[in-house]
C-alpha positions, 0 to 999 in steps of 0.5 A: 555349058551355060551356068545355071541361073539358080547357081548363079543366084547361090553364088551371089548369095554366098558373096552377100554373106561375105560382104554384107555391104554389097547390095544385090539387084534385079530388074523386072520386066513387066509384061502388062499393067495399069496406073489407077487411083489418079496415078497413086497406085500401080498394078502389074503383071511381071513377065513369067521369067521375071515373076520366077526370078522375083520368088527366087530373090525374095527367098534369098533375102528373107530378114532384110529390107528390100526395095522396089524402085522406078527411075531411082525412086523407091516405090516400097521398101518393105522388110521381108518376113518371108518369101514372096511367092508371086506365082501369079506375077501380079504385084500392086504398088503405091506410087508417090512419084511426080506427074512427070514420072508417072507419065513416063510409066504410062508411056512405058506400059503402053510400049510394053518396055517398063522395068522395076528394080529390086534391091536388097538389102535396100540402100 
């Protein structure tokens, strides 16, 4: 019988308490999106499962600093004051990336294979 995802998150949460230096990460699949403001803003809709995973992930890390990154470049790193319920799966993120990375992001959006990495606690 397969191991339920929620149980897996619970195991990771317990391990995080036992070893707080470990960072947990999650890859979010982007279903669609656009880059606007001359390459300064990314607006995306997450794939349904990624939206649910993001909700669970943020609930588990309230009070911690979380980072969302693209190609190992942090886009945003807020401290979670509460769970982020992205039931719509929509996120809007600032982009402070060089033009070549913004272009790679555009290409990945067009191909439908853009992923964002979420890490908590942020390093």
